N, CA, C, O and the ligand as a Tripos MOL2 file, in Angstrom:
@<TRIPOS>MOLECULE
protein
  301   299    76     0     0
PROTEIN
NO_CHARGES

@<TRIPOS>ATOM
      1 N           4.3830  -25.1130   17.1500 N.3       1 MET1
      2 CA          5.7440  -25.5490   16.8190 C.3       1 MET1
      3 C           6.4030  -26.0200   18.1100 C.2       1 MET1
      4 O           6.3850  -25.3260   19.1260 O.2       1 MET1
      5 N           6.9870  -27.2210   18.0470 N.am      2 ASN2
      6 CA          7.6180  -27.7720   19.2330 C.3       2 ASN2
      7 C           9.0860  -27.3620   19.3040 C.2       2 ASN2
      8 O           9.8190  -27.4670   18.3200 O.2       2 ASN2
      9 N           9.5030  -26.8950   20.4730 N.am      3 VAL3
     10 CA         10.8780  -26.4720   20.6830 C.3       3 VAL3
     11 C          11.4540  -27.2800   21.8360 C.2       3 VAL3
     12 O          10.8110  -27.4480   22.8720 O.2       3 VAL3
     13 N          12.6710  -27.7780   21.6480 N.am      4 ARG4
     14 CA         13.3070  -28.4860   22.7470 C.3       4 ARG4
     15 C          14.4590  -27.6370   23.2630 C.2       4 ARG4
     16 O          15.3060  -27.1770   22.4960 O.2       4 ARG4
     17 N          14.4730  -27.4400   24.5650 N.am      5 CYS5
     18 CA         15.5250  -26.6560   25.1870 C.3       5 CYS5
     19 C          16.8450  -27.4350   25.1350 C.2       5 CYS5
     20 O          16.8960  -28.6110   25.4950 O.2       5 CYS5
     21 N          17.9080  -26.7660   24.6820 N.am      6 SER6
     22 CA         19.1980  -27.4460   24.5650 C.3       6 SER6
     23 C          19.9220  -27.4840   25.9130 C.2       6 SER6
     24 O          20.9600  -28.1350   26.0300 O.2       6 SER6
     25 N          19.4070  -26.8150   26.9070 N.am      7 TYR7
     26 CA         20.0400  -26.7920   28.2380 C.3       7 TYR7
     27 C          19.4340  -27.8400   29.1660 C.2       7 TYR7
     28 O          20.1510  -28.6370   29.7710 O.2       7 TYR7
     29 N          18.1010  -27.8310   29.2710 N.am      8 CYS8
     30 CA         17.4610  -28.7360   30.2200 C.3       8 CYS8
     31 C          16.6510  -29.8400   29.5450 C.2       8 CYS8
     32 O          16.0700  -30.6890   30.2210 O.2       8 CYS8
     33 N          16.6110  -29.8280   28.2090 N.am      9 ARG9
     34 CA         15.9230  -30.8740   27.4370 C.3       9 ARG9
     35 C          14.4080  -30.8140   27.5680 C.2       9 ARG9
     36 O          13.7080  -31.7130   27.1020 O.2       9 ARG9
     37 N          13.9140  -29.7900   28.1810 N.am     10 HIS10
     38 CA         12.4630  -29.6360   28.2910 C.3      10 HIS10
     39 C          11.9310  -29.2590   26.9100 C.2      10 HIS10
     40 O          12.5260  -28.4340   26.2170 O.2      10 HIS10
     41 N          10.8190  -29.8600   26.5150 N.am     11 SER11
     42 CA         10.2510  -29.4530   25.2310 C.3      11 SER11
     43 C           8.8910  -28.8170   25.4640 C.2      11 SER11
     44 O           8.1090  -29.2530   26.3080 O.2      11 SER11
     45 N           8.6410  -27.7890   24.7020 N.am     12 PHE12
     46 CA          7.3800  -27.0690   24.8700 C.3      12 PHE12
     47 C           6.9050  -26.5670   23.5170 C.2      12 PHE12
     48 O           7.6430  -26.5740   22.5320 O.2      12 PHE12
     49 N           5.6570  -26.1340   23.4980 N.am     13 ASN13
     50 CA          5.0240  -25.7570   22.2460 C.3      13 ASN13
     51 C           4.8820  -24.2390   22.1340 C.2      13 ASN13
     52 O           4.5240  -23.5600   23.0970 O.2      13 ASN13
     53 N           5.1710  -23.7240   20.9350 N.am     14 LEU14
     54 CA          4.9660  -22.2990   20.6880 C.3      14 LEU14
     55 C           3.6890  -22.1410   19.8750 C.2      14 LEU14
     56 O           3.5090  -22.7750   18.8350 O.2      14 LEU14
     57 N           2.8220  -21.2920   20.3670 N.am     15 ARG15
     58 CA          1.5500  -21.0890   19.6680 C.3      15 ARG15
     59 C           1.7640  -20.3330   18.3660 C.2      15 ARG15
     60 O           2.7210  -19.5750   18.2100 O.2      15 ARG15
     61 N           0.8420  -20.5620   17.4370 N.am     16 ARG16
     62 CA          0.9810  -19.9650   16.1200 C.3      16 ARG16
     63 C           0.9310  -18.4330   16.1840 C.2      16 ARG16
     64 O           1.6340  -17.7610   15.4280 O.2      16 ARG16
     65 N           0.1130  -17.8830   17.0710 N.am     17 ASP17
     66 CA          0.0560  -16.4190   17.1510 C.3      17 ASP17
     67 C           1.3560  -15.8500   17.7260 C.2      17 ASP17
     68 O           1.7740  -14.7460   17.3790 O.2      17 ASP17
     69 N           1.9870  -16.6330   18.6160 N.am     18 PHE18
     70 CA          3.2930  -16.2150   19.1190 C.3      18 PHE18
     71 C           4.3210  -16.2390   17.9940 C.2      18 PHE18
     72 O           5.1270  -15.3190   17.8580 O.2      18 PHE18
     73 N           4.2850  -17.2940   17.1910 N.am     19 LEU19
     74 CA          5.2230  -17.4200   16.0750 C.3      19 LEU19
     75 C           5.0670  -16.2570   15.1010 C.2      19 LEU19
     76 O           6.0570  -15.6930   14.6350 O.2      19 LEU19
     77 N           3.8400  -15.9070   14.8000 N.am     20 ALA20
     78 CA          3.5740  -14.8130   13.8680 C.3      20 ALA20
     79 C           4.1680  -13.5170   14.4160 C.2      20 ALA20
     80 O           4.7530  -12.7310   13.6720 O.2      20 ALA20
     81 N           4.0150  -13.3030   15.7160 N.am     21 TYR21
     82 CA          4.5600  -12.1160   16.3700 C.3      21 TYR21
     83 C           6.0920  -12.1300   16.3170 C.2      21 TYR21
     84 O           6.7250  -11.1230   15.9990 O.2      21 TYR21
     85 N           6.6720  -13.2930   16.6360 N.am     22 ALA22
     86 CA          8.1240  -13.4240   16.6570 C.3      22 ALA22
     87 C           8.7240  -13.1980   15.2750 C.2      22 ALA22
     88 O           9.7670  -12.5570   15.1480 O.2      22 ALA22
     89 N           8.0720  -13.7210   14.2400 N.am     23 ILE23
     90 CA          8.5480  -13.5470   12.8710 C.3      23 ILE23
     91 C           8.5140  -12.0650   12.4960 C.2      23 ILE23
     92 O           9.4500  -11.5490   11.8840 O.2      23 ILE23
     93 N           7.4330  -11.3930   12.8680 N.am     24 ALA24
     94 CA          7.2960   -9.9710   12.5560 C.3      24 ALA24
     95 C           8.3960   -9.1640   13.2450 C.2      24 ALA24
     96 O           8.9950   -8.2760   12.6390 O.2      24 ALA24
     97 N           8.6570   -9.4790   14.5200 N.am     25 GLN25
     98 CA          9.6920   -8.7840   15.2860 C.3      25 GLN25
     99 C          11.0690   -9.0060   14.6720 C.2      25 GLN25
    100 O          11.8390   -8.0610   14.4960 O.2      25 GLN25
    101 N          11.3730  -10.2610   14.3470 N.am     26 ALA26
    102 CA         12.6930  -10.6090   13.8250 C.3      26 ALA26
    103 C          12.9120   -9.9880   12.4530 C.2      26 ALA26
    104 O          13.9980   -9.4810   12.1710 O.2      26 ALA26
    105 N          11.9010  -10.0210   11.6020 N.am     27 SER27
    106 CA         12.1080   -9.4890   10.2510 C.3      27 SER27
    107 C          12.2120   -7.9760   10.2820 C.2      27 SER27
    108 O          12.8760   -7.3790    9.4340 O.2      27 SER27
    109 N          11.5590   -7.3520   11.2550 N.am     28 GLU28
    110 CA         11.6580   -5.9090   11.4060 C.3      28 GLU28
    111 C          13.0960   -5.5030   11.7300 C.2      28 GLU28
    112 O          13.5930   -4.4830   11.2530 O.2      28 GLU28
    113 N          13.7470   -6.3220   12.5470 N.am     29 LYS29
    114 CA         15.1260   -6.0350   12.9540 C.3      29 LYS29
    115 C          16.1410   -6.7050   12.0330 C.2      29 LYS29
    116 O          17.3460   -6.5550   12.2300 O.2      29 LYS29
    117 N          15.6730   -7.4330   11.0410 N.am     30 GLY30
    118 CA         16.5740   -8.1090   10.1220 C.3      30 GLY30
    119 C          17.3110   -9.2730   10.7460 C.2      30 GLY30
    120 O          18.4210   -9.6090   10.3340 O.2      30 GLY30
    121 N          16.6920   -9.8920   11.7440 N.am     31 GLN31
    122 CA         17.3240  -11.0230   12.4260 C.3      31 GLN31
    123 C          16.8540  -12.3400   11.8350 C.2      31 GLN31
    124 O          15.7290  -12.4550   11.3490 O.2      31 GLN31
    125 N          17.7330  -13.3270   11.8860 N.am     32 LYS32
    126 CA         17.3880  -14.6520   11.3520 C.3      32 LYS32
    127 C          16.9480  -15.5930   12.4680 C.2      32 LYS32
    128 O          16.4670  -16.6970   12.2160 O.2      32 LYS32
    129 N          17.1220  -15.1330   13.7060 N.am     33 HIS33
    130 CA         16.7160  -15.9490   14.8460 C.3      33 HIS33
    131 C          15.9000  -15.0960   15.8060 C.2      33 HIS33
    132 O          16.0180  -13.8710   15.8390 O.2      33 HIS33
    133 N          15.0830  -15.7700   16.5710 N.am     34 TYR34
    134 CA         14.3270  -15.0630   17.5980 C.3      34 TYR34
    135 C          14.5810  -15.7710   18.9290 C.2      34 TYR34
    136 O          14.5110  -16.9970   19.0130 O.2      34 TYR34
    137 N          14.8740  -14.9950   19.9510 N.am     35 ALA35
    138 CA         15.1700  -15.5790   21.2590 C.3      35 ALA35
    139 C          13.8810  -15.8950   22.0010 C.2      35 ALA35
    140 O          13.0380  -15.0240   22.2170 O.2      35 ALA35
    141 N          13.7470  -17.1530   22.3830 N.am     36 VAL36
    142 CA         12.5720  -17.6110   23.1210 C.3      36 VAL36
    143 C          13.0500  -18.0960   24.4810 C.2      36 VAL36
    144 O          14.0440  -18.8150   24.5770 O.2      36 VAL36
    145 N          12.3490  -17.7060   25.5170 N.am     37 GLU37
    146 CA         12.7340  -18.1210   26.8570 C.3      37 GLU37
    147 C          12.1800  -19.5120   27.1440 C.2      37 GLU37
    148 O          10.9950  -19.7750   26.9420 O.2      37 GLU37
    149 N          13.0500  -20.3920   27.6150 N.am     38 CYS38
    150 CA         12.5950  -21.7300   27.9940 C.3      38 CYS38
    151 C          11.6460  -21.5930   29.1780 C.2      38 CYS38
    152 O          11.9530  -20.9040   30.1510 O.2      38 CYS38
    153 N          10.4960  -22.2490   29.0940 N.am     39 VAL39
    154 CA          9.5030  -22.1350   30.1600 C.3      39 VAL39
    155 C           9.9650  -22.8440   31.4260 C.2      39 VAL39
    156 O           9.4440  -22.5860   32.5110 O.2      39 VAL39
    157 N          10.9320  -23.7280   31.2900 N.am     40 ASN40
    158 CA         11.3900  -24.5120   32.4410 C.3      40 ASN40
    159 C          12.6030  -23.8810   33.1310 C.2      40 ASN40
    160 O          12.5600  -23.6090   34.3310 O.2      40 ASN40
    161 N          13.6920  -23.6460   32.3740 N.am     41 CYS41
    162 CA         14.9220  -23.1500   33.0070 C.3      41 CYS41
    163 C          15.1780  -21.6700   32.7210 C.2      41 CYS41
    164 O          16.1290  -21.0920   33.2480 O.2      41 CYS41
    165 N          14.3390  -21.0570   31.8930 N.am     42 ARG42
    166 CA         14.3830  -19.6190   31.6200 C.3      42 ARG42
    167 C          15.6290  -19.1630   30.8630 C.2      42 ARG42
    168 O          15.9390  -17.9720   30.8320 O.2      42 ARG42
    169 N          16.3390  -20.1060   30.2560 N.am     43 LYS43
    170 CA         17.4520  -19.7030   29.4030 C.3      43 LYS43
    171 C          16.8860  -19.2870   28.0480 C.2      43 LYS43
    172 O          15.7990  -19.7120   27.6570 O.2      43 LYS43
    173 N          17.6490  -18.4410   27.3350 N.am     44 MET44
    174 CA         17.1890  -17.9820   26.0420 C.3      44 MET44
    175 C          17.6120  -18.9620   24.9480 C.2      44 MET44
    176 O          18.7810  -19.3300   24.8290 O.2      44 MET44
    177 N          16.6360  -19.3610   24.1690 N.am     45 LEU45
    178 CA         16.9060  -20.2790   23.0650 C.3      45 LEU45
    179 C          16.7340  -19.5260   21.7520 C.2      45 LEU45
    180 O          15.7910  -18.7550   21.5770 O.2      45 LEU45
    181 N          17.6590  -19.7660   20.8410 N.am     46 LYS46
    182 CA         17.5340  -19.1250   19.5340 C.3      46 LYS46
    183 C          16.7600  -20.0350   18.6010 C.2      46 LYS46
    184 O          17.1620  -21.1670   18.3300 O.2      46 LYS46
    185 N          15.6480  -19.5200   18.1210 N.am     47 VAL47
    186 CA         14.8270  -20.2970   17.2040 C.3      47 VAL47
    187 C          14.9330  -19.6660   15.8230 C.2      47 VAL47
    188 O          14.7740  -18.4550   15.6710 O.2      47 VAL47
    189 N          15.2020  -20.4890   14.8230 N.am     48 SER48
    190 CA         15.3590  -20.0080   13.4500 C.3      48 SER48
    191 C          14.0450  -19.4510   12.9140 C.2      48 SER48
    192 O          13.0020  -20.1000   12.9970 O.2      48 SER48
    193 N          14.1090  -18.2460   12.3660 N.am     49 VAL49
    194 CA         12.9070  -17.6310   11.8070 C.3      49 VAL49
    195 C          12.4010  -18.4400   10.6200 C.2      49 VAL49
    196 O          11.1960  -18.5820   10.4160 O.2      49 VAL49
    197 N          13.3440  -18.9670    9.8400 N.am     50 ARG50
    198 CA         12.9450  -19.7630    8.6810 C.3      50 ARG50
    199 C          12.1570  -20.9980    9.1140 C.2      50 ARG50
    200 O          11.1900  -21.4010    8.4680 O.2      50 ARG50
    201 N          12.5960  -21.5800   10.2190 N.am     51 GLU51
    202 CA         11.9000  -22.7510   10.7800 C.3      51 GLU51
    203 C          10.4800  -22.3560   11.2240 C.2      51 GLU51
    204 O           9.5110  -23.0790   10.9900 O.2      51 GLU51
    205 N          10.3920  -21.1900   11.8700 N.am     52 MET52
    206 CA          9.0870  -20.7370   12.3660 C.3      52 MET52
    207 C           8.1180  -20.4820   11.2180 C.2      52 MET52
    208 O           6.9220  -20.7500   11.3280 O.2      52 MET52
    209 N           8.6520  -19.9580   10.1090 N.am     53 ARG53
    210 CA          7.7880  -19.6480    8.9600 C.3      53 ARG53
    211 C           7.0820  -20.8870    8.4280 C.2      53 ARG53
    212 O           5.9870  -20.7900    7.8730 O.2      53 ARG53
    213 N           7.7000  -22.0420    8.5930 N.am     54 ARG54
    214 CA          7.0770  -23.2750    8.1060 C.3      54 ARG54
    215 C           5.7770  -23.5590    8.8350 C.2      54 ARG54
    216 O           4.9030  -24.2520    8.3150 O.2      54 ARG54
    217 N           5.6530  -23.0200   10.0470 N.am     55 TYR55
    218 CA          4.4600  -23.2850   10.8550 C.3      55 TYR55
    219 C           3.4230  -22.1860   10.7290 C.2      55 TYR55
    220 O           2.2870  -22.3320   11.1810 O.2      55 TYR55
    221 N           3.8240  -21.0830   10.1120 N.am     56 VAL56
    222 CA          2.8980  -19.9620    9.9540 C.3      56 VAL56
    223 C           2.7950  -19.6370    8.4720 C.2      56 VAL56
    224 O           3.6060  -18.8660    7.9600 O.2      56 VAL56
    225 N           1.8330  -20.1960    7.7790 N.am     57 PRO57
    226 CA          1.6820  -19.9120    6.3470 C.3      57 PRO57
    227 C           1.3620  -18.4440    6.1240 C.2      57 PRO57
    228 O           0.6880  -17.8080    6.9340 O.2      57 PRO57
    229 N           1.8530  -17.9200    5.0190 N.am     58 ALA58
    230 CA          1.5820  -16.5220    4.6820 C.3      58 ALA58
    231 C           0.0720  -16.3190    4.5880 C.2      58 ALA58
    232 O          -0.6610  -17.1690    4.0820 O.2      58 ALA58
    233 N          -0.3660  -15.1770    5.0860 N.am     59 GLU59
    234 CA         -1.8040  -14.8870    5.0740 C.3      59 GLU59
    235 C          -2.2740  -14.5850    3.6640 C.2      59 GLU59
    236 O          -1.9500  -13.5350    3.1090 O.2      59 GLU59
    237 N          -3.0160  -15.4780    3.0970 N.am     60 THR60
    238 CA         -3.6420  -15.2430    1.8000 C.3      60 THR60
    239 C          -5.1040  -15.6130    1.9540 C.2      60 THR60
    240 O          -5.4600  -16.3630    2.8630 O.2      60 THR60
    241 N          -5.9540  -15.1010    1.0810 N.am     61 PRO61
    242 CA         -7.3740  -15.4740    1.1660 C.3      61 PRO61
    243 C          -7.5450  -16.9890    1.1380 C.2      61 PRO61
    244 O          -8.4160  -17.5370    1.8130 O.2      61 PRO61
    245 N          -6.7100  -17.6560    0.3540 N.am     62 GLU62
    246 CA         -6.8180  -19.1030    0.2390 C.3      62 GLU62
    247 C          -6.5890  -19.8150    1.5650 C.2      62 GLU62
    248 O          -7.3900  -20.6550    1.9750 O.2      62 GLU62
    249 N          -5.4870  -19.4730    2.2350 N.am     63 THR63
    250 CA         -5.1720  -20.1470    3.4930 C.3      63 THR63
    251 C          -6.2200  -19.8090    4.5490 C.2      63 THR63
    252 O          -6.5410  -20.6350    5.4040 O.2      63 THR63
    253 N          -6.7540  -18.5770    4.4820 N.am     64 ARG64
    254 CA         -7.7570  -18.1950    5.4690 C.3      64 ARG64
    255 C          -9.0200  -19.0360    5.2920 C.2      64 ARG64
    256 O          -9.6350  -19.4710    6.2660 O.2      64 ARG64
    257 N          -9.3960  -19.2570    4.0260 N.am     65 GLU65
    258 CA        -10.5700  -20.0900    3.7650 C.3      65 GLU65
    259 C         -10.3420  -21.5170    4.2490 C.2      65 GLU65
    260 O         -11.2370  -22.1410    4.8200 O.2      65 GLU65
    261 N          -9.1460  -22.0210    4.0170 N.am     66 THR66
    262 CA         -8.8200  -23.3720    4.4540 C.3      66 THR66
    263 C          -8.9340  -23.4640    5.9700 C.2      66 THR66
    264 O          -9.4770  -24.4340    6.4990 O.2      66 THR66
    265 N          -8.4210  -22.4480    6.6700 N.am     67 ALA67
    266 CA         -8.4770  -22.4400    8.1200 C.3      67 ALA67
    267 C          -9.9140  -22.3880    8.6010 C.2      67 ALA67
    268 O         -10.2790  -23.0460    9.5750 O.2      67 ALA67
    269 N         -10.7320  -21.5970    7.9060 N.am     68 GLN68
    270 CA        -12.1440  -21.4870    8.2700 C.3      68 GLN68
    271 C         -12.8470  -22.8270    8.0740 C.2      68 GLN68
    272 O         -13.6130  -23.2750    8.9280 O.2      68 GLN68
    273 N         -12.5750  -23.4480    6.9500 N.am     69 ALA69
    274 CA        -13.1880  -24.7370    6.6460 C.3      69 ALA69
    275 C         -12.7940  -25.7510    7.7190 C.2      69 ALA69
    276 O         -13.6200  -26.5420    8.1750 O.2      69 ALA69
    277 N         -11.5340  -25.7180    8.1120 N.am     70 ALA70
    278 CA        -11.0440  -26.6560    9.1330 C.3      70 ALA70
    279 C         -11.7450  -26.3880   10.4560 C.2      70 ALA70
    280 O         -12.0900  -27.3200   11.1820 O.2      70 ALA70
    281 N         -11.9550  -25.1180   10.7670 N.am     71 ALA71
    282 CA        -12.6200  -24.7520   12.0150 C.3      71 ALA71
    283 C         -14.0790  -25.2300   12.0110 C.2      71 ALA71
    284 O         -14.6050  -25.6830   13.0280 O.2      71 ALA71
    285 N         -14.7100  -25.1160   10.8490 N.am     72 GLU72
    286 CA        -16.1000  -25.5480   10.7490 C.3      72 GLU72
    287 C         -16.2250  -27.0620   10.9440 C.2      72 GLU72
    288 O         -17.1470  -27.5560   11.5930 O.2      72 GLU72
    289 N         -15.2710  -27.7680   10.3620 N.am     73 VAL73
    290 CA        -15.2690  -29.2310   10.5070 C.3      73 VAL73
    291 C         -15.0890  -29.6090   11.9740 C.2      73 VAL73
    292 O         -15.7100  -30.5490   12.4700 O.2      73 VAL73
    293 N         -14.2230  -28.8520   12.6590 N.am     74 ALA74
    294 CA        -13.9340  -29.1360   14.0680 C.3      74 ALA74
    295 C         -15.1780  -28.9380   14.9340 C.2      74 ALA74
    296 O         -15.3540  -29.6280   15.9390 O.2      74 ALA74
    297 N         -16.0300  -28.0050   14.5480 N.am     75 GLU75
    298 CA        -17.2330  -27.7570   15.3330 C.3      75 GLU75
    299 C         -18.2610  -28.8230   15.0090 C.2      75 GLU75
    300 O         -19.3610  -28.8080   15.5620 O.2      75 GLU75
    301 ZN         15.3570  -25.1970   29.5330 Zn       76 ZN76
@<TRIPOS>BOND
     1     1     2 1
     2     2     3 1
     3     3     4 2
     4     3     5 am
     5     5     6 1
     6     6     7 1
     7     7     8 2
     8     7     9 am
     9     9    10 1
    10    10    11 1
    11    11    12 2
    12    11    13 am
    13    13    14 1
    14    14    15 1
    15    15    16 2
    16    15    17 am
    17    17    18 1
    18    18    19 1
    19    19    20 2
    20    19    21 am
    21    21    22 1
    22    22    23 1
    23    23    24 2
    24    23    25 am
    25    25    26 1
    26    26    27 1
    27    27    28 2
    28    27    29 am
    29    29    30 1
    30    30    31 1
    31    31    32 2
    32    31    33 am
    33    33    34 1
    34    34    35 1
    35    35    36 2
    36    35    37 am
    37    37    38 1
    38    38    39 1
    39    39    40 2
    40    39    41 am
    41    41    42 1
    42    42    43 1
    43    43    44 2
    44    43    45 am
    45    45    46 1
    46    46    47 1
    47    47    48 2
    48    47    49 am
    49    49    50 1
    50    50    51 1
    51    51    52 2
    52    51    53 am
    53    53    54 1
    54    54    55 1
    55    55    56 2
    56    55    57 am
    57    57    58 1
    58    58    59 1
    59    59    60 2
    60    59    61 am
    61    61    62 1
    62    62    63 1
    63    63    64 2
    64    63    65 am
    65    65    66 1
    66    66    67 1
    67    67    68 2
    68    67    69 am
    69    69    70 1
    70    70    71 1
    71    71    72 2
    72    71    73 am
    73    73    74 1
    74    74    75 1
    75    75    76 2
    76    75    77 am
    77    77    78 1
    78    78    79 1
    79    79    80 2
    80    79    81 am
    81    81    82 1
    82    82    83 1
    83    83    84 2
    84    83    85 am
    85    85    86 1
    86    86    87 1
    87    87    88 2
    88    87    89 am
    89    89    90 1
    90    90    91 1
    91    91    92 2
    92    91    93 am
    93    93    94 1
    94    94    95 1
    95    95    96 2
    96    95    97 am
    97    97    98 1
    98    98    99 1
    99    99   100 2
   100    99   101 am
   101   101   102 1
   102   102   103 1
   103   103   104 2
   104   103   105 am
   105   105   106 1
   106   106   107 1
   107   107   108 2
   108   107   109 am
   109   109   110 1
   110   110   111 1
   111   111   112 2
   112   111   113 am
   113   113   114 1
   114   114   115 1
   115   115   116 2
   116   115   117 am
   117   117   118 1
   118   118   119 1
   119   119   120 2
   120   119   121 am
   121   121   122 1
   122   122   123 1
   123   123   124 2
   124   123   125 am
   125   125   126 1
   126   126   127 1
   127   127   128 2
   128   127   129 am
   129   129   130 1
   130   130   131 1
   131   131   132 2
   132   131   133 am
   133   133   134 1
   134   134   135 1
   135   135   136 2
   136   135   137 am
   137   137   138 1
   138   138   139 1
   139   139   140 2
   140   139   141 am
   141   141   142 1
   142   142   143 1
   143   143   144 2
   144   143   145 am
   145   145   146 1
   146   146   147 1
   147   147   148 2
   148   147   149 am
   149   149   150 1
   150   150   151 1
   151   151   152 2
   152   151   153 am
   153   153   154 1
   154   154   155 1
   155   155   156 2
   156   155   157 am
   157   157   158 1
   158   158   159 1
   159   159   160 2
   160   159   161 am
   161   161   162 1
   162   162   163 1
   163   163   164 2
   164   163   165 am
   165   165   166 1
   166   166   167 1
   167   167   168 2
   168   167   169 am
   169   169   170 1
   170   170   171 1
   171   171   172 2
   172   171   173 am
   173   173   174 1
   174   174   175 1
   175   175   176 2
   176   175   177 am
   177   177   178 1
   178   178   179 1
   179   179   180 2
   180   179   181 am
   181   181   182 1
   182   182   183 1
   183   183   184 2
   184   183   185 am
   185   185   186 1
   186   186   187 1
   187   187   188 2
   188   187   189 am
   189   189   190 1
   190   190   191 1
   191   191   192 2
   192   191   193 am
   193   193   194 1
   194   194   195 1
   195   195   196 2
   196   195   197 am
   197   197   198 1
   198   198   199 1
   199   199   200 2
   200   199   201 am
   201   201   202 1
   202   202   203 1
   203   203   204 2
   204   203   205 am
   205   205   206 1
   206   206   207 1
   207   207   208 2
   208   207   209 am
   209   209   210 1
   210   210   211 1
   211   211   212 2
   212   211   213 am
   213   213   214 1
   214   214   215 1
   215   215   216 2
   216   215   217 am
   217   217   218 1
   218   218   219 1
   219   219   220 2
   220   219   221 am
   221   221   222 1
   222   222   223 1
   223   223   224 2
   224   223   225 am
   225   225   226 1
   226   226   227 1
   227   227   228 2
   228   227   229 am
   229   229   230 1
   230   230   231 1
   231   231   232 2
   232   231   233 am
   233   233   234 1
   234   234   235 1
   235   235   236 2
   236   235   237 am
   237   237   238 1
   238   238   239 1
   239   239   240 2
   240   239   241 am
   241   241   242 1
   242   242   243 1
   243   243   244 2
   244   243   245 am
   245   245   246 1
   246   246   247 1
   247   247   248 2
   248   247   249 am
   249   249   250 1
   250   250   251 1
   251   251   252 2
   252   251   253 am
   253   253   254 1
   254   254   255 1
   255   255   256 2
   256   255   257 am
   257   257   258 1
   258   258   259 1
   259   259   260 2
   260   259   261 am
   261   261   262 1
   262   262   263 1
   263   263   264 2
   264   263   265 am
   265   265   266 1
   266   266   267 1
   267   267   268 2
   268   267   269 am
   269   269   270 1
   270   270   271 1
   271   271   272 2
   272   271   273 am
   273   273   274 1
   274   274   275 1
   275   275   276 2
   276   275   277 am
   277   277   278 1
   278   278   279 1
   279   279   280 2
   280   279   281 am
   281   281   282 1
   282   282   283 1
   283   283   284 2
   284   283   285 am
   285   285   286 1
   286   286   287 1
   287   287   288 2
   288   287   289 am
   289   289   290 1
   290   290   291 1
   291   291   292 2
   292   291   293 am
   293   293   294 1
   294   294   295 1
   295   295   296 2
   296   295   297 am
   297   297   298 1
   298   298   299 1
   299   299   300 2
@<TRIPOS>SUBSTRUCTURE
     1 MET1         2 RESIDUE 1 A MET
     2 ASN2         6 RESIDUE 1 A ASN
     3 VAL3        10 RESIDUE 1 A VAL
     4 ARG4        14 RESIDUE 1 A ARG
     5 CYS5        18 RESIDUE 1 A CYS
     6 SER6        22 RESIDUE 1 A SER
     7 TYR7        26 RESIDUE 1 A TYR
     8 CYS8        30 RESIDUE 1 A CYS
     9 ARG9        34 RESIDUE 1 A ARG
    10 HIS10       38 RESIDUE 1 A HIS
    11 SER11       42 RESIDUE 1 A SER
    12 PHE12       46 RESIDUE 1 A PHE
    13 ASN13       50 RESIDUE 1 A ASN
    14 LEU14       54 RESIDUE 1 A LEU
    15 ARG15       58 RESIDUE 1 A ARG
    16 ARG16       62 RESIDUE 1 A ARG
    17 ASP17       66 RESIDUE 1 A ASP
    18 PHE18       70 RESIDUE 1 A PHE
    19 LEU19       74 RESIDUE 1 A LEU
    20 ALA20       78 RESIDUE 1 A ALA
    21 TYR21       82 RESIDUE 1 A TYR
    22 ALA22       86 RESIDUE 1 A ALA
    23 ILE23       90 RESIDUE 1 A ILE
    24 ALA24       94 RESIDUE 1 A ALA
    25 GLN25       98 RESIDUE 1 A GLN
    26 ALA26      102 RESIDUE 1 A ALA
    27 SER27      106 RESIDUE 1 A SER
    28 GLU28      110 RESIDUE 1 A GLU
    29 LYS29      114 RESIDUE 1 A LYS
    30 GLY30      118 RESIDUE 1 A GLY
    31 GLN31      122 RESIDUE 1 A GLN
    32 LYS32      126 RESIDUE 1 A LYS
    33 HIS33      130 RESIDUE 1 A HIS
    34 TYR34      134 RESIDUE 1 A TYR
    35 ALA35      138 RESIDUE 1 A ALA
    36 VAL36      142 RESIDUE 1 A VAL
    37 GLU37      146 RESIDUE 1 A GLU
    38 CYS38      150 RESIDUE 1 A CYS
    39 VAL39      154 RESIDUE 1 A VAL
    40 ASN40      158 RESIDUE 1 A ASN
    41 CYS41      162 RESIDUE 1 A CYS
    42 ARG42      166 RESIDUE 1 A ARG
    43 LYS43      170 RESIDUE 1 A LYS
    44 MET44      174 RESIDUE 1 A MET
    45 LEU45      178 RESIDUE 1 A LEU
    46 LYS46      182 RESIDUE 1 A LYS
    47 VAL47      186 RESIDUE 1 A VAL
    48 SER48      190 RESIDUE 1 A SER
    49 VAL49      194 RESIDUE 1 A VAL
    50 ARG50      198 RESIDUE 1 A ARG
    51 GLU51      202 RESIDUE 1 A GLU
    52 MET52      206 RESIDUE 1 A MET
    53 ARG53      210 RESIDUE 1 A ARG
    54 ARG54      214 RESIDUE 1 A ARG
    55 TYR55      218 RESIDUE 1 A TYR
    56 VAL56      222 RESIDUE 1 A VAL
    57 PRO57      226 RESIDUE 1 A PRO
    58 ALA58      230 RESIDUE 1 A ALA
    59 GLU59      234 RESIDUE 1 A GLU
    60 THR60      238 RESIDUE 1 A THR
    61 PRO61      242 RESIDUE 1 A PRO
    62 GLU62      246 RESIDUE 1 A GLU
    63 THR63      250 RESIDUE 1 A THR
    64 ARG64      254 RESIDUE 1 A ARG
    65 GLU65      258 RESIDUE 1 A GLU
    66 THR66      262 RESIDUE 1 A THR
    67 ALA67      266 RESIDUE 1 A ALA
    68 GLN68      270 RESIDUE 1 A GLN
    69 ALA69      274 RESIDUE 1 A ALA
    70 ALA70      278 RESIDUE 1 A ALA
    71 ALA71      282 RESIDUE 1 A ALA
    72 GLU72      286 RESIDUE 1 A GLU
    73 VAL73      290 RESIDUE 1 A VAL
    74 ALA74      294 RESIDUE 1 A ALA
    75 GLU75      298 RESIDUE 1 A GLU
    76 ZN76       301 GROUP 0 **** ****
């Protein structure tokens, strides 16, 4: 997921495993946003959890098979 810093305009990518972790943390605390540190200026950016969920599909056997199939094709 690509995030653009609203302070320095630097854009960077959040890995899917990071997103999954952030979603778990935020939902545990009942938060709708998760604070991500800008890799460039180190300011905290609020990223919408709902937005992050779009990049991390719920773990179901179906999605896992799709991911596996995609990985096999890549090899
Ligand atoms: Zn920044």
